[in-house]
C-alpha positions as CSV (number, residue, x, y, z in Angstrom):
1,M,-1.0,-1.9,4.5
2,E,0.9,-4.7,6.1
3,R,0.3,-3.3,9.5
4,I,-3.4,-3.4,8.9
5,V,-3.3,-7.1,8.2
6,I,-1.2,-7.7,11.3
7,M,-3.1,-5.5,13.7
8,S,-6.7,-6.2,12.6
9,G,-6.8,-9.9,13.4
10,D,-8.9,-12.3,11.2
11,R,-10.8,-9.6,9.2
12,I,-10.1,-6.2,7.9
13,S,-13.0,-3.8,7.9
14,V,-13.2,-0.3,6.4
15,L,-12.8,1.0,10.0
16,D,-9.3,-0.5,10.1
17,V,-8.1,1.4,7.0
18,P,-6.6,4.9,7.7
19,E,-8.7,7.8,6.6
20,E,-6.1,9.1,4.1
21,V,-6.3,5.7,2.3
22,I,-10.0,5.8,2.0
23,G,-10.4,9.6,1.6
24,T,-13.2,10.0,4.1
25,T,-13.9,10.8,7.7
26,S,-14.8,8.5,10.6
27,E,-18.2,10.1,10.9
28,S,-19.1,9.1,7.3
29,L,-17.8,5.6,8.0
30,S,-20.1,5.2,10.9
31,G,-23.1,5.6,8.7
32,I,-24.9,7.9,11.2
33,G,-27.5,10.1,9.7
34,N,-26.7,9.3,6.0
35,G,-29.8,7.2,5.5
36,S,-28.1,4.7,3.1
37,A,-28.7,1.0,3.4
38,L,-25.9,-1.2,4.8
39,K,-25.4,-3.0,1.5
40,E,-25.1,0.2,-0.5
41,F,-22.6,1.6,2.0
42,R,-20.6,-1.7,1.9
43,D,-20.6,-1.8,-1.9
44,N,-19.4,1.8,-2.1
45,A,-16.6,1.2,0.4
46,E,-15.5,-1.9,-1.4
47,R,-15.7,-0.1,-4.7
48,E,-13.5,2.7,-3.5
49,F,-11.0,0.3,-1.9
50,I,-10.7,-1.8,-5.0
51,I,-10.3,1.3,-7.2
52,G,-7.6,2.6,-4.9
53,T,-5.7,-0.7,-5.0
54,L,-5.9,-0.9,-8.8
55,K,-4.6,2.7,-9.1
56,R,-1.6,1.9,-6.8
57,N,-0.9,-1.1,-9.0
58,S,-1.2,0.7,-12.3
59,G,-4.3,-1.3,-13.2
60,N,-2.5,-4.7,-12.7
61,I,-5.4,-7.0,-11.8
62,S,-3.2,-9.9,-10.7
63,Q,-1.1,-7.8,-8.3
64,S,-4.2,-6.0,-7.0
65,A,-5.9,-9.4,-6.3
66,L,-2.8,-10.5,-4.5
67,Q,-2.7,-7.4,-2.3
68,L,-6.5,-7.7,-1.6
69,G,-6.1,-11.3,-0.6
70,V,-8.5,-12.6,-3.2
71,R,-8.2,-14.7,-6.4
72,R,-7.9,-12.9,-9.7
73,T,-11.1,-14.4,-10.9
74,Y,-13.0,-13.2,-7.8
75,L,-11.7,-9.7,-8.4
76,H,-12.9,-9.8,-12.0
77,R,-16.4,-10.8,-10.7
78,R,-16.4,-8.0,-8.1
79,L,-15.4,-5.5,-10.8
80,A,-18.4,-6.6,-12.8
81,V,-20.8,-6.6,-9.9
82,L,-19.7,-3.2,-8.6
83,G,-19.7,-1.7,-12.0
84,I,-16.0,-0.8,-12.0
85,A,-14.5,-0.1,-15.4
86,K,-11.0,0.6,-16.5
87,K,-11.8,4.3,-16.8
88,D,-12.4,4.3,-13.0
89,W,-8.8,3.5,-12.2
90,F,-7.0,4.9,-15.2
91,A,-8.6,8.4,-14.8
């Protein structure tokens, strides 16, 4: 993950993250032919990325927020907005 931060410049996009971390293919990331709206795609990608980070940190919100580069309070808001519950990362 540190390499992603170093190599991507100012912003990290879903395309910067290796496929094995996201669990999808480059074709599905491009959004070609899937007919979904950009916001829906972005929310789904963010949701999966946050859940993966929470799983790697055993559900520790503070540590996950630190790794994501956001404040803990912001992460709590995003969990609510994206509909992410504890059962999603403790499954």
